[in-house]
C-alpha positions as CSV (number, residue, x, y, z in Angstrom):
1,M,-222.0,-20.3,54.1
2,A,-220.5,-20.9,50.7
3,K,-221.8,-17.6,49.4
4,T,-220.4,-15.7,52.5
5,W,-216.9,-17.5,51.9
6,L,-217.2,-16.4,48.0
7,T,-218.1,-12.8,48.9
8,G,-215.0,-12.5,51.3
9,M,-212.8,-13.9,48.8
10,L,-214.0,-11.5,46.0
11,S,-213.8,-8.5,48.7
12,G,-210.1,-9.7,49.2
13,L,-209.4,-9.4,45.4
14,G,-211.2,-6.1,45.1
15,L,-214.0,-7.4,43.0
16,A,-216.8,-7.4,45.6
17,G,-217.9,-3.9,44.3
18,G,-217.2,-4.5,40.6
19,E,-217.2,-7.3,38.3
20,K,-218.1,-10.7,39.7
21,P,-217.8,-14.0,38.1
22,S,-221.0,-15.9,37.7
23,Q,-221.9,-18.5,40.4
24,R,-224.2,-20.5,38.2
25,V,-222.1,-23.5,36.9
26,S,-223.6,-26.0,34.6
27,P,-222.2,-29.5,34.9
28,Y,-222.4,-29.9,31.2
29,K,-220.2,-26.8,30.6
30,E,-216.7,-26.0,31.4
31,A,-216.4,-23.7,34.3
32,G,-212.8,-22.6,33.8
33,V,-210.4,-21.9,30.8
34,S,-207.1,-23.0,29.6
35,G,-203.9,-21.6,31.2
36,T,-202.1,-20.9,28.0
37,A,-202.7,-17.6,26.4
38,V,-203.0,-17.8,22.3
39,Y,-203.0,-14.4,20.5
40,G,-203.6,-14.2,17.0
41,G,-202.9,-18.1,16.8
42,F,-199.4,-17.7,18.3
43,V,-198.8,-19.5,21.6
44,Q,-197.5,-17.3,24.4
45,N,-194.9,-19.3,26.2
46,I,-193.6,-18.4,29.5
47,E,-189.9,-19.2,28.6
48,K,-186.7,-17.2,29.9
49,N,-184.1,-18.9,27.5
50,P,-184.3,-17.3,24.1
51,A,-182.6,-20.3,22.4
52,V,-185.5,-22.4,23.2
53,S,-188.2,-19.7,22.9
54,G,-190.3,-19.3,19.5
55,Y,-188.9,-20.4,16.4
56,N,-185.3,-20.5,17.7
57,R,-186.2,-23.6,19.7
58,Y,-186.5,-25.7,16.6
59,I,-183.0,-24.8,15.7
60,T,-181.6,-25.5,19.1
61,F,-183.6,-28.9,19.2
62,S,-182.1,-29.8,15.7
63,D,-178.7,-29.2,16.9
64,I,-179.0,-31.1,19.9
65,M,-180.6,-34.2,18.2
66,V,-177.7,-34.3,15.6
67,N,-174.6,-33.1,17.7
68,T,-175.3,-34.4,21.3
69,S,-174.4,-38.1,21.1
70,I,-176.3,-39.6,24.0
71,V,-179.6,-37.6,22.8
72,A,-179.0,-38.9,19.2
73,A,-178.6,-42.5,20.5
74,G,-181.3,-42.3,22.7
75,I,-183.9,-41.1,20.2
76,R,-182.8,-43.9,17.7
77,Y,-183.0,-46.4,20.4
78,F,-186.4,-45.3,21.6
79,L,-188.0,-45.1,18.3
80,G,-186.3,-48.4,17.3
81,L,-188.1,-50.0,19.9
82,A,-191.5,-48.3,19.3
83,T,-191.6,-49.9,15.9
84,K,-191.0,-53.3,16.8
85,P,-194.2,-54.4,18.1
86,T,-197.1,-55.6,16.0
87,W,-200.4,-53.7,15.7
88,T,-203.6,-55.5,15.8
89,V,-207.0,-54.3,15.1
90,S,-209.5,-55.5,17.7
91,P,-213.2,-55.8,16.7
92,A,-215.7,-53.9,18.8
93,Q,-217.4,-56.1,21.5
94,D,-220.9,-55.1,20.5
95,L,-222.8,-58.1,21.6
96,P,-224.6,-58.1,25.1
97,D,-222.4,-61.0,26.3
98,G,-219.2,-59.0,25.5
99,E,-218.4,-61.1,22.2
100,S,-217.9,-59.6,18.8
101,S,-220.6,-59.9,16.0
102,D,-219.7,-60.8,12.7
103,E,-220.2,-57.3,11.4
104,A,-217.6,-56.0,13.9
105,K,-215.0,-58.6,13.0
106,A,-215.5,-57.4,9.1
107,A,-215.2,-53.8,10.3
108,A,-211.9,-54.6,12.0
109,E,-210.7,-56.7,8.8
110,F,-211.6,-53.7,6.9
111,V,-209.3,-51.3,9.0
112,E,-206.6,-53.9,8.7
113,K,-206.8,-53.9,4.9
114,I,-206.6,-50.2,5.0
115,L,-203.4,-49.9,7.0
116,A,-201.9,-52.3,4.8
117,D,-203.0,-50.6,1.7
118,M,-201.4,-47.1,2.4
119,D,-198.5,-45.7,0.3
120,V,-196.4,-45.5,3.7
121,S,-195.7,-48.3,5.9
122,W,-197.5,-48.4,9.4
123,R,-194.0,-48.9,10.9
124,R,-192.8,-45.5,9.6
125,V,-196.0,-43.9,10.5
126,V,-195.5,-45.0,14.1
127,K,-191.7,-44.0,14.1
128,R,-192.5,-40.4,12.8
129,S,-195.4,-40.0,15.4
130,G,-193.3,-41.0,18.2
131,M,-191.2,-37.7,17.8
132,Y,-194.1,-35.9,19.8
133,R,-192.5,-37.4,22.9
134,F,-189.3,-35.4,22.2
135,Y,-190.9,-32.2,20.4
136,G,-193.9,-32.0,22.5
137,F,-196.5,-32.6,19.8
138,S,-197.0,-34.2,16.4
139,I,-199.3,-33.6,13.6
140,Q,-199.9,-36.3,11.0
141,E,-202.2,-35.4,8.3
142,W,-204.0,-38.2,6.5
143,Q,-205.3,-38.2,3.1
144,A,-208.4,-40.4,1.9
145,K,-209.0,-42.3,-1.2
146,K,-211.9,-44.0,-2.8
147,R,-211.3,-47.9,-3.0
148,E,-212.4,-50.3,-5.7
149,D,-215.2,-51.7,-3.6
150,G,-216.9,-48.2,-3.4
151,L,-215.8,-47.6,0.2
152,I,-213.3,-44.8,1.3
153,G,-209.8,-45.8,2.8
154,I,-206.7,-44.0,3.5
155,E,-204.1,-43.3,0.8
156,N,-201.2,-41.7,2.9
157,I,-200.3,-40.3,6.2
158,E,-197.6,-37.7,6.0
159,A,-196.0,-35.6,9.0
160,R,-196.2,-32.0,9.4
161,P,-193.0,-30.9,10.8
162,Q,-193.2,-29.0,14.1
163,H,-191.1,-26.2,12.8
164,T,-193.7,-25.5,9.9
165,I,-196.7,-25.2,12.2
166,W,-197.1,-21.5,12.3
167,Q,-200.2,-20.6,14.1
168,W,-203.0,-22.5,15.9
169,D,-206.7,-22.3,15.9
170,I,-207.8,-22.7,19.5
171,D,-211.3,-22.5,20.6
172,P,-211.2,-19.6,23.2
173,A,-214.1,-21.3,25.4
174,T,-212.7,-24.7,25.7
175,G,-209.0,-24.3,24.8
176,R,-209.2,-27.2,22.3
177,V,-207.4,-27.2,19.0
178,R,-209.6,-26.7,15.9
179,G,-207.1,-26.6,13.3
180,V,-203.4,-25.4,12.6
181,V,-201.9,-23.2,10.0
182,Q,-198.9,-24.4,8.3
183,R,-196.2,-22.2,6.4
184,S,-194.5,-23.6,3.6
185,P,-190.6,-23.7,3.9
186,Q,-190.4,-23.4,0.0
187,T,-192.8,-20.6,-0.9
188,G,-193.9,-19.3,2.7
189,E,-197.5,-19.8,1.7
190,L,-199.9,-20.6,4.4
191,F,-202.3,-23.5,4.7
192,Y,-205.1,-24.1,7.0
193,I,-205.5,-27.9,8.1
194,P,-208.7,-28.5,10.1
195,R,-208.6,-30.7,13.2
196,W,-210.7,-33.6,11.7
197,K,-207.9,-34.2,9.0
198,F,-204.9,-34.9,11.3
199,V,-203.9,-37.2,14.0
200,Y,-202.9,-34.8,16.8
201,L,-200.4,-36.3,19.4
202,V,-199.4,-34.0,22.3
203,D,-197.5,-34.4,25.6
204,D,-199.4,-32.1,27.9
205,T,-198.6,-33.6,31.1
206,L,-196.7,-30.6,32.4
207,T,-198.5,-28.0,30.6
208,D,-201.8,-27.4,28.7
209,S,-200.3,-25.6,25.7
210,P,-201.2,-27.0,22.4
211,E,-197.4,-27.5,21.7
212,G,-196.9,-29.4,24.7
213,L,-193.7,-29.9,26.5
214,G,-191.3,-32.4,25.2
215,I,-188.0,-34.0,26.2
216,L,-185.8,-31.9,23.8
217,R,-186.8,-28.9,26.0
218,Q,-185.8,-30.7,29.2
219,V,-182.4,-31.6,27.9
220,A,-181.6,-28.2,26.2
221,E,-179.8,-27.1,29.3
222,P,-177.5,-30.0,30.2
223,A,-176.9,-30.5,26.3
224,E,-175.6,-26.8,26.3
225,R,-173.5,-27.5,29.3
226,L,-171.9,-30.6,27.9
227,K,-171.1,-28.7,24.6
228,E,-169.2,-26.2,26.6
229,Y,-167.5,-28.9,28.5
230,L,-166.2,-30.7,25.5
231,K,-165.2,-27.2,24.1
232,I,-163.0,-26.6,27.0
233,E,-161.6,-30.1,26.9
234,G,-160.8,-29.8,23.2
235,I,-159.1,-26.6,24.2
236,G,-157.0,-28.2,27.2
237,F,-156.0,-30.8,24.8
238,D,-154.5,-28.3,22.4
239,R,-153.0,-26.2,25.0
240,D,-151.3,-29.0,27.2
241,L,-147.7,-29.0,26.7
242,R,-147.3,-32.2,28.8
243,G,-145.6,-34.7,26.5
244,T,-144.3,-32.1,24.0
245,P,-140.8,-33.2,22.6
246,I,-137.8,-30.7,23.5
247,G,-134.7,-31.1,21.5
248,R,-131.1,-29.7,22.9
249,A,-128.3,-28.6,20.8
250,P,-125.3,-26.3,21.1
251,I,-126.6,-24.1,18.3
252,A,-124.8,-20.9,19.5
253,E,-121.4,-22.8,19.4
254,L,-122.1,-24.3,15.9
255,E,-123.1,-20.9,14.5
256,Q,-119.8,-19.4,16.0
257,A,-117.9,-22.4,14.5
258,K,-119.5,-21.6,11.0
259,R,-118.4,-18.0,11.4
260,E,-114.9,-19.1,12.1
261,R,-114.7,-21.2,8.9
262,P,-116.5,-19.0,6.5
263,D,-114.8,-20.7,3.6
264,D,-115.7,-24.2,4.6
265,K,-119.1,-24.7,2.8
266,E,-119.2,-28.6,3.5
267,F,-118.7,-27.9,7.2
268,A,-121.6,-25.4,7.2
269,Q,-123.7,-27.8,5.3
270,Q,-123.0,-30.7,7.9
271,V,-124.0,-28.2,10.9
272,D,-127.3,-27.3,9.1
273,M,-128.2,-30.8,8.5
274,A,-127.5,-31.8,12.1
275,I,-129.8,-28.9,13.5
276,M,-132.4,-29.7,10.7
277,A,-132.6,-33.4,11.7
278,M,-133.2,-32.5,15.3
279,R,-135.9,-30.1,14.3
280,N,-137.5,-32.6,12.2
281,F,-137.6,-35.2,14.8
282,V,-139.0,-32.7,17.3
283,Q,-142.0,-32.1,14.8
284,T,-142.6,-35.8,14.0
285,Q,-146.2,-36.3,14.5
286,A,-146.1,-40.2,14.3
287,K,-143.4,-42.7,14.8
288,D,-142.5,-45.0,11.8
289,V,-141.0,-48.4,12.1
290,N,-137.6,-47.1,11.5
291,T,-138.0,-44.0,13.5
292,G,-134.7,-43.3,15.5
293,L,-132.3,-40.6,16.6
294,L,-128.6,-40.6,17.2
295,L,-127.1,-37.8,19.5
296,D,-123.7,-36.7,20.4
297,S,-122.9,-37.7,24.0
298,T,-120.2,-35.1,24.7
299,P,-121.2,-33.1,27.7
300,F,-120.7,-29.4,28.2
301,K,-117.2,-28.2,29.3
302,N,-116.9,-25.5,32.0
303,I,-113.6,-23.3,32.2
304,Q,-112.4,-22.8,35.7
305,A,-109.2,-21.4,37.3
306,D,-107.5,-24.5,37.7
307,G,-108.4,-25.8,34.2
308,Y,-111.5,-27.5,32.8
309,S,-114.4,-29.5,34.1
310,W,-117.1,-31.4,32.4
311,A,-120.8,-30.9,33.1
312,S,-123.5,-33.2,33.8
313,A,-125.7,-32.0,31.0
314,L,-125.2,-33.1,27.5
315,R,-124.6,-31.0,24.7
316,W,-127.2,-32.8,22.5
317,G,-130.3,-34.2,24.2
318,M,-134.0,-35.1,23.6
319,E,-136.7,-35.4,26.3
320,L,-140.3,-34.7,26.9
321,L,-141.9,-31.6,28.5
322,Q,-143.4,-32.6,32.1
323,G,-146.0,-30.6,33.9
324,N,-148.7,-30.9,36.6
325,S,-152.2,-31.8,36.0
326,T,-154.4,-29.3,34.4
327,G,-157.8,-30.4,35.6
328,I,-158.5,-32.6,32.3
329,E,-159.5,-35.3,34.7
330,H,-162.2,-33.3,36.6
331,L,-163.4,-32.0,33.2
332,G,-163.8,-35.7,32.1
333,A,-165.9,-36.5,35.4
334,A,-168.0,-33.4,34.6
335,I,-168.5,-34.6,31.1
336,E,-169.3,-38.2,32.3
337,R,-171.9,-36.8,34.9
338,T,-173.6,-34.6,32.3
339,N,-173.9,-37.6,29.9
340,W,-175.6,-39.6,32.7
341,E,-178.0,-36.6,33.4
342,L,-179.0,-36.5,29.8
343,A,-179.6,-40.3,29.8
344,R,-181.7,-40.3,32.9
345,I,-183.9,-37.5,31.2
346,M,-184.2,-39.4,28.0
347,G,-184.8,-42.7,29.9
348,V,-181.9,-44.6,28.1
349,E,-179.4,-45.0,31.1
350,Q,-178.9,-48.5,30.1
351,L,-176.9,-47.4,27.1
352,L,-174.3,-46.1,29.5
353,V,-174.1,-49.0,31.9
354,G,-171.1,-51.1,31.8
355,Q,-168.7,-48.4,30.4
356,T,-167.5,-47.3,34.0
357,S,-169.8,-49.2,36.3
358,G,-172.9,-51.2,36.5
359,S,-173.9,-54.8,35.9
360,R,-176.0,-56.8,33.6
361,A,-178.9,-57.0,36.0
362,L,-178.9,-53.2,36.5
363,S,-178.8,-53.0,32.6
364,E,-181.8,-55.4,32.5
365,D,-183.7,-53.5,35.1
366,K,-183.3,-50.2,33.4
367,S,-184.3,-51.6,30.0
368,R,-187.5,-52.9,31.4
369,N,-188.3,-49.5,32.7
370,L,-187.8,-48.1,29.3
371,Y,-189.9,-50.8,27.9
372,L,-192.7,-49.5,30.2
373,Q,-192.3,-45.8,28.9
374,V,-192.4,-47.1,25.2
375,N,-195.7,-49.2,26.0
376,G,-197.2,-46.3,27.5
377,M,-196.3,-43.9,24.5
378,L,-197.8,-46.7,22.1
379,A,-200.9,-47.0,24.1
380,D,-201.5,-43.2,23.8
381,M,-200.8,-43.4,20.1
382,G,-203.1,-46.2,19.6
383,E,-206.0,-44.4,21.4
384,M,-205.3,-41.3,19.3
385,Y,-205.1,-43.0,16.0
386,G,-208.2,-44.8,16.9
387,R,-210.1,-41.7,17.6
388,D,-208.6,-39.4,14.7
389,L,-207.9,-41.9,12.0
390,V,-210.2,-44.6,12.4
391,G,-212.9,-42.0,13.4
392,G,-212.3,-40.2,10.3
393,I,-212.8,-43.4,8.1
394,W,-216.0,-44.1,10.0
395,S,-217.1,-40.6,9.5
396,L,-216.4,-40.6,5.8
397,N,-218.1,-44.0,5.2
398,G,-221.1,-43.4,7.3
399,F,-220.4,-46.7,9.4
400,D,-222.1,-47.3,12.7
401,D,-219.9,-46.2,15.6
402,R,-221.0,-49.3,17.5
403,L,-218.9,-51.3,15.2
404,K,-215.7,-49.0,15.3
405,P,-212.6,-51.2,16.2
406,T,-209.6,-50.3,18.4
407,L,-205.9,-50.1,17.6
408,E,-203.9,-52.1,20.0
409,P,-200.1,-52.3,20.0
410,E,-198.2,-55.4,21.4
411,D,-196.0,-54.9,24.4
412,V,-192.5,-54.1,24.1
413,S,-190.6,-56.7,25.9
414,F,-187.4,-58.9,25.7
415,M,-188.2,-62.6,26.0
416,S,-185.3,-64.9,26.7
417,V,-186.0,-68.1,25.1
418,Q,-184.1,-69.8,28.0
419,E,-186.4,-68.3,30.5
420,V,-189.5,-69.5,28.5
421,A,-188.4,-72.8,28.0
422,S,-187.4,-73.1,31.8
423,T,-191.1,-71.9,32.5
424,L,-192.7,-74.5,30.2
425,R,-190.5,-77.1,31.9
426,D,-191.7,-76.1,35.2
427,M,-195.3,-76.1,34.0
428,A,-194.7,-79.6,32.7
429,T,-193.3,-80.8,36.1
430,A,-196.4,-79.4,37.8
431,G,-198.6,-81.4,35.5
432,A,-199.5,-79.2,32.8
433,V,-197.5,-80.9,29.8
434,L,-197.6,-79.5,26.5
435,T,-198.1,-81.4,23.2
436,P,-196.2,-80.4,20.0
437,S,-199.4,-78.9,18.7
438,D,-199.7,-76.6,21.5
439,P,-199.4,-72.8,20.3
440,A,-196.7,-72.2,23.0
441,V,-194.6,-74.8,21.3
442,A,-194.7,-73.1,18.1
443,E,-193.7,-69.9,19.9
444,V,-190.6,-71.3,21.2
445,Y,-189.6,-72.7,18.0
446,E,-190.1,-69.4,16.4
447,M,-187.8,-67.7,19.0
448,L,-185.1,-70.4,18.2
449,G,-185.3,-69.8,14.4
450,L,-186.7,-73.3,13.7
451,S,-189.5,-74.6,11.7
452,A,-192.6,-75.3,14.0
453,P,-193.7,-79.0,14.4
454,P,-196.6,-80.1,12.3
455,E,-200.0,-79.2,13.9
456,D,-201.1,-83.0,13.7
457,A,-198.0,-84.0,15.5
458,G,-198.8,-86.3,18.4
459,G,-197.1,-87.4,21.8
460,D,-195.8,-85.9,24.7
461,L,-193.2,-83.4,23.6
462,L,-191.2,-82.9,26.9
463,E,-191.5,-86.4,28.0
464,G,-191.0,-88.0,24.4
465,R,-193.6,-90.6,24.9
466,P,-197.2,-90.9,23.5
467,A,-199.9,-88.8,25.2
């Protein structure tokens, strides 16, 4: 029946009489292929926006990271959290009972020494590697060195910037990366880096492209929209005439008076000074402590058939130009909405909570969600560094894979010393009373910035009486 169904499907595709796919599939081989086309080492992305296609995307991404404030703050904040946790090297559980042998523990200590003996700190390595979440991929090339004890360690781990990766060496059968070609930005020279020599991190959740799909691509459209909104807002402020000072003076009469008294230079100078004083005041950018203006209060005089009458308007005056709203308020709402949209994509909404709305509880809840994202990224990084970096060390030294340790990052979380102390108090109330030598007590003292009690301290800590 399965063969009949396949034959009917191939007939509908017009393949029944021509080329047919093999129906013999081995469980030990891949039956399909990657969904990303790579020709001559160049990845073919289906991208309609030329600003984020090809090499142009790195120019666009760089502009977004530098000039879009919420994106810049989000990246800094996220990577800052990622470098906080402590990394541990856990020995392999090679014994039948699930415990670690002395050899496995020695192997874990050897890896710890290697990570502490590199030219670059491990925190910097983690921070640079975390950019794969934003770009889509990250390549960190490691360089081995011979140690004094005769073994091989790691001298350095250097980032290979995404914009310098020129071509990809892809296995056509499996779609796996076999290496990359890097173009030097100084000389244009090409360098081939084999896969075994670098740690390769990729966000392939939404695509199987070797370049992955990072958050910077997803914020590109709203970031461009935000830039246009800000540009329009700047133009609106420049062209908004509301609040512009307006000075009023009987200039025509004064000029006529000057013409009627051509020989009176002092009078002409006084007229010019009065008009100049008004003009300077109108053009004042900022008020000084003694800024003021004295104006003539004489109103205009109208000539009528039965004599003269005085108008309500003064001959000299100063006021601010009034006008209707120009839509700046609505534009401000659009800018705020787009900022929130970018923060949601970045996962850093808590950076905006409290500006116009929200509460501390909401901020803490969103912070916990961000911590989960950071923990997930660090878990992926630990797995990849364990495979690519520790695996490379093991291959160069010829160690037994059974003894290979794992890299495990500490979870990112915010611990309130008040909450911890309250929990310990509740435990003591329930009967689980702690002594000063308990490790939990030392943790609380450290959170408070105090020196831990001596290990041989006796007595009941919470009750204040001998245990």
